[in-house]
N, CA, C and O atoms as a Tinker XYZ file with bonds, in Angstrom:
   472  protein
     1  N    122.723000  144.014000   94.724000    73     2
     2  CA   124.050000  144.436000   94.781000    64     1     3
     3  C    124.808000  143.877000   93.628000    63     2     4     5
     4  O    125.584000  144.589000   92.990000    81     3
     5  N    124.607000  142.618000   93.340000    73     3     6
     6  CA   125.209000  141.988000   92.225000    64     5     7
     7  C    125.032000  142.777000   90.894000    63     6     8     9
     8  O    125.914000  142.881000   90.041000    81     7
     9  N    123.807000  143.312000   90.819000    73     7    10
    10  CA   123.434000  143.917000   89.447000    64     9    11
    11  C    124.228000  145.276000   89.515000    63    10    12    13
    12  O    124.738000  145.730000   88.491000    81    11
    13  N    124.325000  145.878000   90.644000    73    11    14
    14  CA   125.103000  147.201000   90.671000    64    13    15
    15  C    126.596000  146.888000   90.263000    63    14    16    17
    16  O    127.190000  147.602000   89.454000    81    15
    17  N    127.097000  145.930000   90.782000    73    15    18
    18  CA   128.562000  145.755000   90.482000    64    17    19
    19  C    128.758000  145.231000   89.124000    63    18    20    21
    20  O    129.767000  145.555000   88.498000    81    19
    21  N    127.918000  144.482000   88.640000    73    19    22
    22  CA   128.160000  144.036000   87.148000    64    21    23
    23  C    127.778000  145.048000   86.297000    63    22    24    25
    24  O    128.287000  144.987000   85.178000    81    23
    25  N    126.965000  146.034000   86.528000    73    23    26
    26  CA   126.630000  147.069000   85.597000    64    25    27
    27  C    127.605000  148.197000   85.838000    63    26    28    29
    28  O    127.637000  149.102000   85.004000    81    27
    29  N    128.439000  148.244000   86.936000    73    27    30
    30  CA   129.330000  149.329000   87.055000    64    29    31
    31  C    130.578000  149.408000   86.126000    63    30    32    33
    32  O    131.153000  150.487000   85.978000    81    31
    33  N    130.975000  148.351000   85.540000    73    31    34
    34  CA   132.063000  148.240000   84.798000    64    33    35
    35  C    131.861000  147.317000   83.492000    63    34    36    37
    36  O    131.220000  146.276000   83.640000    81    35
    37  N    132.332000  147.616000   82.326000    73    35    38
    38  CA   132.318000  146.792000   81.193000    64    37    39
    39  C    133.330000  145.648000   81.440000    63    38    40    41
    40  O    134.158000  145.741000   82.346000    81    39
    41  N    133.257000  144.576000   80.634000    73    39    42
    42  CA   134.376000  143.552000   80.827000    64    41    43
    43  C    135.725000  144.026000   80.725000    63    42    44    45
    44  O    136.597000  143.607000   81.486000    81    43
    45  N    135.963000  144.923000   79.778000    73    43    46
    46  CA   137.325000  145.589000   79.683000    64    45    47
    47  C    137.689000  146.411000   80.969000    63    46    48    49
    48  O    138.806000  146.372000   81.487000    81    47
    49  N    136.704000  147.112000   81.405000    73    47    50
    50  CA   136.960000  147.977000   82.724000    64    49    51
    51  C    137.149000  147.067000   83.976000    63    50    52    53
    52  O    137.813000  147.430000   84.946000    81    51
    53  N    136.545000  145.905000   83.894000    73    51    54
    54  CA   136.734000  145.031000   85.056000    64    53    55
    55  C    138.131000  144.452000   85.212000    63    54    56    57
    56  O    138.562000  144.097000   86.309000    81    55
    57  N    138.787000  144.373000   84.146000    73    55    58
    58  CA   140.374000  144.110000   84.302000    64    57    59
    59  C    141.076000  145.200000   84.928000    63    58    60    61
    60  O    141.947000  144.959000   85.763000    81    59
    61  N    140.753000  146.473000   84.574000    73    59    62
    62  CA   141.279000  147.607000   85.279000    64    61    63
    63  C    140.877000  147.622000   86.786000    63    62    64    65
    64  O    141.735000  147.989000   87.589000    81    63
    65  N    139.732000  147.281000   87.203000    73    63    66
    66  CA   139.302000  147.127000   88.542000    64    65    67
    67  C    140.023000  146.167000   89.208000    63    66    68    69
    68  O    140.402000  146.414000   90.353000    81    67
    69  N    140.324000  144.923000   88.594000    73    67    70
    70  CA   141.069000  144.010000   89.303000    64    69    71
    71  C    142.564000  144.446000   89.459000    63    70    72    73
    72  O    143.120000  144.217000   90.533000    81    71
    73  N    143.189000  145.012000   88.526000    73    71    74
    74  CA   144.496000  145.725000   88.699000    64    73    75
    75  C    144.545000  146.714000   89.866000    63    74    76    77
    76  O    145.476000  146.795000   90.667000    81    75
    77  N    143.421000  147.462000   89.868000    73    75    78
    78  CA   143.390000  148.575000   90.942000    64    77    79
    79  C    143.325000  147.913000   92.245000    63    78    80    81
    80  O    144.072000  148.343000   93.124000    81    79
    81  N    142.498000  146.872000   92.521000    73    79    82
    82  CA   142.400000  146.079000   93.704000    64    81    83
    83  C    143.733000  145.584000   94.139000    63    82    84    85
    84  O    144.065000  145.703000   95.318000    81    83
    85  N    144.504000  145.047000   93.275000    73    83    86
    86  CA   145.761000  144.533000   93.539000    64    85    87
    87  C    146.726000  145.522000   93.953000    63    86    88    89
    88  O    147.545000  145.272000   94.837000    81    87
    89  N    146.664000  146.734000   93.303000    73    87    90
    90  CA   147.481000  147.850000   93.789000    64    89    91
    91  C    147.067000  148.292000   95.210000    63    90    92    93
    92  O    147.913000  148.508000   96.079000    81    91
    93  N    145.791000  148.414000   95.412000    73    91    94
    94  CA   145.276000  148.588000   96.856000    64    93    95
    95  C    145.829000  147.656000   97.834000    63    94    96    97
    96  O    146.318000  148.088000   98.878000    81    95
    97  N    145.785000  146.349000   97.558000    73    95    98
    98  CA   146.283000  145.403000   98.461000    64    97    99
    99  C    147.717000  145.664000   98.781000    63    98   100   101
   100  O    148.077000  145.614000   99.957000    81    99
   101  N    148.563000  145.939000   97.827000    73    99   102
   102  CA   149.924000  146.206000   97.984000    64   101   103
   103  C    150.159000  147.468000   98.884000    63   102   104   105
   104  O    151.034000  147.483000   99.750000    81   103
   105  N    149.383000  148.453000   98.646000    73   103   106
   106  CA   149.446000  149.754000   99.400000    64   105   107
   107  C    148.992000  149.472000  100.942000    63   106   108   109
   108  O    149.605000  149.989000  101.876000    81   107
   109  N    148.041000  148.744000  101.107000    73   107   110
   110  CA   147.537000  148.451000  102.494000    64   109   111
   111  C    148.456000  147.599000  103.221000    63   110   112   113
   112  O    148.574000  147.741000  104.438000    81   111
   113  N    149.178000  146.649000  102.528000    73   111   114
   114  CA   150.115000  145.806000  103.289000    64   113   115
   115  C    151.526000  146.334000  103.388000    63   114   116   117
   116  O    152.437000  145.697000  103.918000    81   115
   117  N    151.659000  147.550000  102.840000    73   115   118
   118  CA   153.094000  148.105000  103.119000    64   117   119
   119  C    153.308000  148.294000  104.572000    63   118   120   121
   120  O    152.394000  148.612000  105.332000    81   119
   121  N    154.522000  148.094000  104.940000    73   119   122
   122  CA   154.932000  148.176000  106.513000    64   121   123
   123  C    154.496000  149.447000  107.212000    63   122   124   125
   124  O    154.134000  149.450000  108.388000    81   123
   125  N    154.544000  150.573000  106.417000    73   123   126
   126  CA   154.188000  151.776000  107.143000    64   125   127
   127  C    152.758000  152.294000  106.816000    63   126   128   129
   128  O    152.470000  153.453000  107.116000    81   127
   129  N    151.846000  151.474000  106.209000    73   127   130
   130  CA   150.548000  151.821000  105.879000    64   129   131
   131  C    149.736000  152.137000  107.154000    63   130   132   133
   132  O    149.768000  151.392000  108.134000    81   131
   133  N    148.960000  153.346000  107.097000    73   131   134
   134  CA   148.034000  153.564000  108.256000    64   133   135
   135  C    146.724000  153.130000  107.936000    63   134   136   137
   136  O    146.346000  153.223000  106.768000    81   135
   137  N    145.904000  152.622000  108.897000    73   135   138
   138  CA   144.594000  152.163000  108.658000    64   137   139
   139  C    143.725000  153.313000  107.932000    63   138   140   141
   140  O    143.629000  154.428000  108.445000    81   139
   141  N    143.181000  153.029000  106.876000    73   139   142
   142  CA   142.258000  153.904000  106.106000    64   141   143
   143  C    142.979000  154.766000  105.160000    63   142   144   145
   144  O    142.361000  155.569000  104.460000    81   143
   145  N    144.328000  154.632000  105.099000    73   143   146
   146  CA   145.181000  155.391000  104.114000    64   145   147
   147  C    145.283000  154.608000  102.781000    63   146   148   149
   148  O    145.746000  153.468000  102.801000    81   147
   149  N    144.890000  155.148000  101.681000    73   147   150
   150  CA   145.058000  154.568000  100.299000    64   149   151
   151  C    144.619000  153.204000  100.330000    63   150   152   153
   152  O    145.371000  152.266000  100.064000    81   151
   153  N    143.301000  153.063000  100.678000    73   151   154
   154  CA   142.805000  151.808000  100.876000    64   153   155
   155  C    141.263000  151.728000  100.092000    63   154   156   157
   156  O    140.553000  150.728000  100.194000    81   155
   157  N    140.927000  152.760000   99.419000    73   155   158
   158  CA   139.678000  152.756000   98.785000    64   157   159
   159  C    139.693000  153.108000   97.199000    63   158   160   161
   160  O    140.414000  153.993000   96.739000    81   159
   161  N    138.900000  152.390000   96.493000    73   159   162
   162  CA   138.691000  152.599000   95.075000    64   161   163
   163  C    137.327000  152.760000   94.726000    63   162   164   165
   164  O    136.509000  151.965000   95.188000    81   163
   165  N    136.942000  153.745000   93.921000    73   163   166
   166  CA   135.662000  154.014000   93.595000    64   165   167
   167  C    135.492000  153.898000   92.054000    63   166   168   169
   168  O    136.371000  154.244000   91.264000    81   167
   169  N    134.276000  153.378000   91.691000    73   167   170
   170  CA   133.763000  153.238000   90.136000    64   169   171
   171  C    132.626000  154.215000   90.082000    63   170   172   173
   172  O    131.619000  153.960000   90.742000    81   171
   173  N    132.683000  155.256000   89.396000    73   171   174
   174  CA   131.509000  156.063000   89.072000    64   173   175
   175  C    131.045000  155.838000   87.719000    63   174   176   177
   176  O    131.547000  156.426000   86.761000    81   175
   177  N    130.027000  154.937000   87.605000    73   175   178
   178  CA   129.461000  154.617000   86.275000    64   177   179
   179  C    128.535000  155.674000   85.785000    63   178   180   181
   180  O    127.987000  156.469000   86.549000    81   179
   181  N    128.378000  155.667000   84.524000    73   179   182
   182  CA   127.322000  156.633000   83.901000    64   181   183
   183  C    126.064000  156.684000   84.695000    63   182   184   185
   184  O    125.688000  155.664000   85.271000    81   183
   185  N    125.400000  157.766000   84.769000    73   183   186
   186  CA   124.202000  157.949000   85.612000    64   185   187
   187  C    123.072000  156.807000   85.317000    63   186   188   189
   188  O    122.341000  156.333000   86.186000    81   187
   189  N    123.061000  156.467000   84.006000    73   187   190
   190  CA   122.021000  155.414000   83.778000    64   189   191
   191  C    122.282000  154.070000   84.329000    63   190   192   193
   192  O    121.450000  153.168000   84.225000    81   191
   193  N    123.385000  153.926000   84.894000    73   191   194
   194  CA   123.804000  152.739000   85.688000    64   193   195
   195  C    123.551000  152.790000   87.158000    63   194   196   197
   196  O    123.623000  151.796000   87.880000    81   195
   197  N    123.249000  153.995000   87.570000    73   195   198
   198  CA   122.555000  154.242000   88.944000    64   197   199
   199  C    123.519000  154.332000   90.107000    63   198   200   201
   200  O    123.581000  155.375000   90.759000    81   199
   201  N    124.261000  153.302000   90.392000    73   199   202
   202  CA   124.985000  153.295000   91.779000    64   201   203
   203  C    126.479000  153.390000   91.599000    63   202   204   205
   204  O    127.053000  152.779000   90.697000    81   203
   205  N    127.112000  154.171000   92.476000    73   203   206
   206  CA   128.519000  154.223000   92.554000    64   205   207
   207  C    128.897000  152.935000   93.240000    63   206   208   209
   208  O    128.184000  152.516000   94.152000    81   207
   209  N    129.928000  152.310000   92.874000    73   207   210
   210  CA   130.526000  151.249000   93.341000    64   209   211
   211  C    131.943000  151.473000   93.914000    63   210   212   213
   212  O    132.794000  152.089000   93.272000    81   211
   213  N    132.180000  150.942000   95.171000    73   211   214
   214  CA   133.468000  151.190000   95.828000    64   213   215
   215  C    133.975000  149.940000   96.429000    63   214   216   217
   216  O    133.249000  149.007000   96.771000    81   215
   217  N    135.401000  149.976000   96.551000    73   215   218
   218  CA   136.043000  148.800000   97.152000    64   217   219
   219  C    136.927000  149.388000   98.372000    63   218   220   221
   220  O    137.711000  150.328000   98.241000    81   219
   221  N    136.705000  148.753000   99.473000    73   219   222
   222  CA   137.549000  149.142000  100.665000    64   221   223
   223  C    138.408000  147.883000  100.923000    63   222   224   225
   224  O    137.938000  146.746000  100.983000    81   223
   225  N    139.668000  148.186000  101.064000    73   223   226
   226  CA   140.684000  147.090000  101.372000    64   225   227
   227  C    141.316000  147.232000  102.685000    63   226   228   229
   228  O    141.903000  148.291000  102.906000    81   227
   229  N    141.285000  146.314000  103.604000    73   227   230
   230  CA   141.869000  146.298000  104.843000    64   229   231
   231  C    142.607000  145.042000  105.210000    63   230   232   233
   232  O    142.542000  144.007000  104.546000    81   231
   233  N    143.348000  145.201000  106.361000    73   231   234
   234  CA   144.078000  144.025000  106.905000    64   233   235
   235  C    143.287000  143.488000  108.025000    63   234   236   237
   236  O    142.567000  144.242000  108.680000    81   235
   237  N    143.378000  142.209000  108.289000    73   235   238
   238  CA   142.624000  141.559000  109.435000    64   237   239
   239  C    142.819000  142.387000  110.658000    63   238   240   241
   240  O    141.855000  142.615000  111.389000    81   239
   241  N    144.010000  142.854000  110.929000    73   239   242
   242  CA   144.170000  143.633000  112.227000    64   241   243
   243  C    143.426000  144.804000  112.295000    63   242   244   245
   244  O    143.332000  145.373000  113.383000    81   243
   245  N    142.852000  145.280000  111.254000    73   243   246
   246  CA   142.050000  146.470000  111.263000    64   245   247
   247  C    140.569000  146.243000  110.987000    63   246   248   249
   248  O    139.835000  147.181000  110.676000    81   247
   249  N    140.124000  144.952000  111.107000    73   247   250
   250  CA   138.735000  144.598000  110.891000    64   249   251
   251  C    137.791000  145.419000  111.731000    63   250   252   253
   252  O    136.700000  145.785000  111.293000    81   251
   253  N    138.212000  145.697000  112.913000    73   251   254
   254  CA   137.337000  146.544000  113.824000    64   253   255
   255  C    137.075000  147.943000  113.296000    63   254   256   257
   256  O    136.159000  148.590000  113.804000    81   255
   257  N    137.810000  148.465000  112.312000    73   255   258
   258  CA   137.607000  149.774000  111.800000    64   257   259
   259  C    136.751000  149.666000  110.491000    63   258   260   261
   260  O    136.377000  150.686000  109.912000    81   259
   261  N    136.475000  148.511000  110.072000    73   259   262
   262  CA   135.906000  148.316000  108.663000    64   261   263
   263  C    134.577000  148.965000  108.545000    63   262   264   265
   264  O    134.335000  149.608000  107.523000    81   263
   265  N    133.645000  148.858000  109.535000    73   263   266
   266  CA   132.297000  149.598000  109.247000    64   265   267
   267  C    132.502000  151.053000  109.271000    63   266   268   269
   268  O    132.007000  151.753000  108.387000    81   267
   269  N    133.171000  151.531000  110.186000    73   267   270
   270  CA   133.330000  153.055000  110.223000    64   269   271
   271  C    134.042000  153.624000  108.919000    63   270   272   273
   272  O    133.679000  154.690000  108.421000    81   271
   273  N    134.985000  152.923000  108.438000    73   271   274
   274  CA   135.635000  153.387000  107.226000    64   273   275
   275  C    134.748000  153.204000  105.976000    63   274   276   277
   276  O    134.833000  153.993000  105.035000    81   275
   277  N    133.879000  152.135000  105.973000    73   275   278
   278  CA   133.089000  151.951000  104.873000    64   277   279
   279  C    131.914000  152.995000  104.870000    63   278   280   281
   280  O    131.532000  153.543000  103.836000    81   279
   281  N    131.380000  153.223000  106.091000    73   279   282
   282  CA   130.461000  154.394000  106.075000    64   281   283
   283  C    130.896000  155.739000  105.707000    63   282   284   285
   284  O    130.133000  156.519000  105.139000    81   283
   285  N    132.165000  156.049000  106.032000    73   283   286
   286  CA   132.787000  157.122000  105.704000    64   285   287
   287  C    132.960000  157.318000  104.209000    63   286   288   289
   288  O    132.681000  158.369000  103.632000    81   287
   289  N    133.461000  156.181000  103.602000    73   287   290
   290  CA   133.791000  156.347000  102.052000    64   289   291
   291  C    132.385000  156.317000  101.358000    63   290   292   293
   292  O    132.248000  156.957000  100.315000    81   291
   293  N    131.410000  155.663000  101.840000    73   291   294
   294  CA   130.191000  155.702000  101.131000    64   293   295
   295  C    129.544000  157.065000  101.160000    63   294   296   297
   296  O    129.038000  157.584000  100.165000    81   295
   297  N    129.588000  157.621000  102.372000    73   295   298
   298  CA   129.035000  159.047000  102.526000    64   297   299
   299  C    129.710000  160.027000  101.672000    63   298   300   301
   300  O    129.063000  160.930000  101.141000    81   299
   301  N    130.957000  159.902000  101.510000    73   299   302
   302  CA   131.849000  160.782000  100.664000    64   301   303
   303  C    131.446000  160.520000   99.169000    63   302   304   305
   304  O    131.360000  161.462000   98.381000    81   303
   305  N    131.214000  159.289000   98.811000    73   303   306
   306  CA   130.884000  159.080000   97.438000    64   305   307
   307  C    129.554000  159.635000   97.137000    63   306   308   309
   308  O    129.391000  160.141000   96.026000    81   307
   309  N    128.552000  159.607000   98.004000    73   307   310
   310  CA   127.276000  160.188000   97.719000    64   309   311
   311  C    127.233000  161.748000   97.708000    63   310   312   313
   312  O    126.435000  162.400000   97.034000    81   311
   313  N    128.180000  162.268000   98.529000    73   311   314
   314  CA   128.192000  163.752000   98.479000    64   313   315
   315  C    128.881000  164.199000   97.187000    63   314   316   317
   316  O    128.435000  165.160000   96.562000    81   315
   317  N    129.985000  163.507000   96.765000    73   315   318
   318  CA   130.640000  163.840000   95.521000    64   317   319
   319  C    129.885000  163.711000   94.207000    63   318   320   321
   320  O    129.853000  164.599000   93.355000    81   319
   321  N    129.257000  162.485000   94.110000    73   319   322
   322  CA   128.683000  162.045000   92.977000    64   321   323
   323  C    127.143000  162.354000   92.897000    63   322   324   325
   324  O    126.521000  162.707000   93.899000    81   323
   325  N    126.603000  162.219000   91.764000    73   323   326
   326  CA   125.218000  162.495000   91.547000    64   325   327
   327  C    124.519000  161.228000   91.613000    63   326   328   329
   328  O    123.437000  161.187000   91.027000    81   327
   329  N    124.927000  160.168000   92.221000    73   327   330
   330  CA   124.347000  158.834000   92.302000    64   329   331
   331  C    123.328000  158.789000   93.494000    63   330   332   333
   332  O    123.479000  159.461000   94.514000    81   331
   333  N    122.298000  157.956000   93.277000    73   331   334
   334  CA   121.257000  157.818000   94.225000    64   333   335
   335  C    121.663000  156.708000   95.366000    63   334   336   337
   336  O    121.116000  156.616000   96.464000    81   335
   337  N    122.715000  155.898000   94.891000    73   335   338
   338  CA   123.143000  154.797000   95.728000    64   337   339
   339  C    124.546000  154.627000   95.681000    63   338   340   341
   340  O    125.169000  155.094000   94.728000    81   339
   341  N    125.207000  153.930000   96.722000    73   339   342
   342  CA   126.550000  153.455000   96.789000    64   341   343
   343  C    126.602000  152.131000   97.279000    63   342   344   345
   344  O    125.992000  151.845000   98.310000    81   343
   345  N    127.256000  151.296000   96.662000    73   343   346
   346  CA   127.480000  149.826000   97.165000    64   345   347
   347  C    128.964000  149.719000   97.391000    63   346   348   349
   348  O    129.733000  150.009000   96.474000    81   347
   349  N    129.381000  149.342000   98.491000    73   347   350
   350  CA   130.692000  149.261000   98.902000    64   349   351
   351  C    131.119000  147.859000   99.328000    63   350   352   353
   352  O    130.474000  147.281000  100.202000    81   351
   353  N    132.110000  147.322000   98.786000    73   351   354
   354  CA   132.621000  145.999000   99.144000    64   353   355
   355  C    133.893000  146.085000   99.846000    63   354   356   357
   356  O    134.774000  146.831000   99.416000    81   355
   357  N    134.064000  145.360000  100.925000    73   355   358
   358  CA   135.255000  145.229000  101.610000    64   357   359
   359  C    136.011000  143.972000  101.319000    63   358   360   361
   360  O    135.451000  142.876000  101.335000    81   359
   361  N    137.236000  144.120000  101.062000    73   359   362
   362  CA   138.191000  143.069000  100.916000    64   361   363
   363  C    139.255000  142.909000  101.914000    63   362   364   365
   364  O    139.865000  143.935000  102.215000    81   363
   365  N    139.588000  141.808000  102.481000    73   363   366
   366  CA   140.573000  141.515000  103.500000    64   365   367
   367  C    141.897000  141.003000  102.849000    63   366   368   369
   368  O    141.873000  139.942000  102.224000    81   367
   369  N    142.969000  141.668000  102.964000    73   367   370
   370  CA   144.249000  141.310000  102.362000    64   369   371
   371  C    144.724000  140.070000  102.999000    63   370   372   373
   372  O    145.625000  139.453000  102.432000    81   371
   373  N    144.235000  139.625000  104.106000    73   371   374
   374  CA   144.702000  138.382000  104.706000    64   373   375
   375  C    143.698000  137.188000  104.367000    63   374   376   377
   376  O    143.917000  136.064000  104.819000    81   375
   377  N    142.633000  137.447000  103.589000    73   375   378
   378  CA   141.774000  136.488000  103.144000    64   377   379
   379  C    141.303000  136.979000  101.710000    63   378   380   381
   380  O    140.133000  137.281000  101.476000    81   379
   381  N    142.190000  137.022000  100.895000    73   379   382
   382  CA   141.927000  137.821000   99.518000    64   381   383
   383  C    141.110000  136.955000   98.607000    63   382   384   385
   384  O    140.427000  137.532000   97.760000    81   383
   385  N    141.089000  135.653000   98.670000    73   383   386
   386  CA   140.393000  134.835000   97.607000    64   385   387
   387  C    138.858000  135.097000   97.492000    63   386   388   389
   388  O    138.331000  135.186000   96.383000    81   387
   389  N    138.137000  135.222000   98.669000    73   387   390
   390  CA   136.592000  135.513000   98.406000    64   389   391
   391  C    136.439000  136.885000   97.673000    63   390   392   393
   392  O    137.241000  137.794000   97.885000    81   391
   393  N    135.454000  137.007000   96.857000    73   391   394
   394  CA   135.154000  138.167000   96.208000    64   393   395
   395  C    134.981000  139.433000   97.116000    63   394   396   397
   396  O    135.340000  140.541000   96.718000    81   395
   397  N    134.403000  139.227000   98.390000    73   395   398
   398  CA   134.279000  140.234000   99.329000    64   397   399
   399  C    134.092000  139.677000  100.653000    63   398   400   401
   400  O    133.683000  138.529000  100.830000    81   399
   401  N    134.440000  140.619000  101.741000    73   399   402
   402  CA   134.109000  140.081000  103.123000    64   401   403
   403  C    132.991000  140.760000  103.701000    63   402   404   405
   404  O    132.333000  140.211000  104.585000    81   403
   405  N    132.704000  141.962000  103.259000    73   403   406
   406  CA   131.452000  142.680000  103.796000    64   405   407
   407  C    130.973000  143.566000  102.641000    63   406   408   409
   408  O    131.681000  143.856000  101.677000    81   407
   409  N    129.653000  143.989000  102.829000    73   407   410
   410  CA   129.181000  144.743000  101.644000    64   409   411
   411  C    128.237000  145.670000  102.446000    63   410   412   413
   412  O    127.671000  145.299000  103.475000    81   411
   413  N    128.097000  147.020000  101.852000    73   411   414
   414  CA   127.349000  148.002000  102.409000    64   413   415
   415  C    126.672000  148.727000  101.305000    63   414   416   417
   416  O    127.291000  149.173000  100.339000    81   415
   417  N    125.305000  148.845000  101.478000    73   415   418
   418  CA   124.403000  149.569000  100.431000    64   417   419
   419  C    123.951000  150.752000  101.106000    63   418   420   421
   420  O    123.339000  150.612000  102.165000    81   419
   421  N    124.169000  151.910000  100.639000    73   419   422
   422  CA   123.659000  153.214000  101.043000    64   421   423
   423  C    122.977000  153.911000  100.074000    63   422   424   425
   424  O    123.448000  154.038000   98.944000    81   423
   425  N    121.808000  154.422000  100.432000    73   423   426
   426  CA   120.976000  155.121000   99.393000    64   425   427
   427  C    120.665000  156.525000  100.000000    63   426   428   429
   428  O    120.506000  156.700000  101.208000    81   427
   429  N    120.594000  157.496000   99.072000    73   427   430
   430  CA   120.272000  158.863000   99.524000    64   429   431
   431  C    118.694000  159.005000   99.785000    63   430   432   433
   432  O    117.841000  158.513000   99.046000    81   431
   433  N    118.460000  159.671000  100.820000    73   431   434
   434  CA   117.092000  159.751000  101.144000    64   433   435
   435  C    116.316000  160.676000  100.159000    63   434   436   437
   436  O    115.136000  160.470000   99.877000    81   435
   437  N    117.100000  161.779000   99.616000    73   435   438
   438  CA   116.428000  162.720000   98.746000    64   437   439
   439  C    116.364000  162.276000   97.223000    63   438   440   441
   440  O    115.946000  163.038000   96.352000    81   439
   441  N    116.812000  160.976000   96.964000    73   439   442
   442  CA   116.731000  160.524000   95.599000    64   441   443
   443  C    115.976000  159.236000   95.588000    63   442   444   445
   444  O    116.241000  158.385000   96.436000    81   443
   445  N    115.073000  159.038000   94.706000    73   443   446
   446  CA   114.390000  157.869000   94.551000    64   445   447
   447  C    115.079000  156.971000   93.534000    63   446   448   449
   448  O    115.306000  157.379000   92.395000    81   447
   449  N    115.440000  155.644000   93.976000    73   447   450
   450  CA   116.098000  154.775000   92.991000    64   449   451
   451  C    115.124000  154.115000   92.213000    63   450   452   453
   452  O    114.344000  153.361000   92.793000    81   451
   453  N    115.022000  154.315000   90.709000    73   451   454
   454  CA   114.100000  153.665000   89.954000    64   453   455
   455  C    114.308000  152.112000   90.138000    63   454   456   457
   456  O    115.357000  151.646000   90.582000    81   455
   457  N    113.275000  151.387000   89.779000    73   455   458
   458  CA   113.300000  149.901000   89.830000    64   457   459
   459  C    114.087000  149.410000   88.623000    63   458   460   461
   460  O    114.011000  149.929000   87.509000    81   459
   461  N    114.860000  148.350000   88.941000    73   459   462
   462  CA   115.604000  147.783000   87.801000    64   461   463
   463  C    114.711000  147.005000   86.930000    63   462   464   465
   464  O    113.784000  146.374000   87.436000    81   463
   465  N    114.913000  146.999000   85.673000    73   463   466
   466  CA   114.025000  146.269000   84.725000    64   465   467
   467  C    114.927000  145.275000   84.162000    63   466   468   469
   468  O    116.068000  145.524000   83.774000    81   467
   469  N    114.289000  143.994000   84.131000    73   467   470
   470  CA   115.072000  142.857000   83.563000    64   469   471
   471  C    114.914000  142.779000   81.972000    63   470   472
   472  O    115.494000  141.899000   81.336000    81   471
């Protein structure tokens, strides 16, 4: 999963990802925010990088919805994109400092993921 996230964005793009995550955090913590609304960001790398990478941001009070939302976003990503895999990272707005709180790896059955070469 670390390889997928590192290969999903160049160092320059990683700054954009960080800014996007901070925008999502603000969106999720707005007073009128509904669980699951404006809480997902997706990186669709070139096909040679293999996996779509996504970030799901939630508040602690909605942690019970995390798995359902992550599975929903991962399924949507695999339907939209031509990727064989999707790696989804969850971040909690109430515990923002860790890089992620949960991770989900989903692979399509109809696509074989080639082995990563070092």
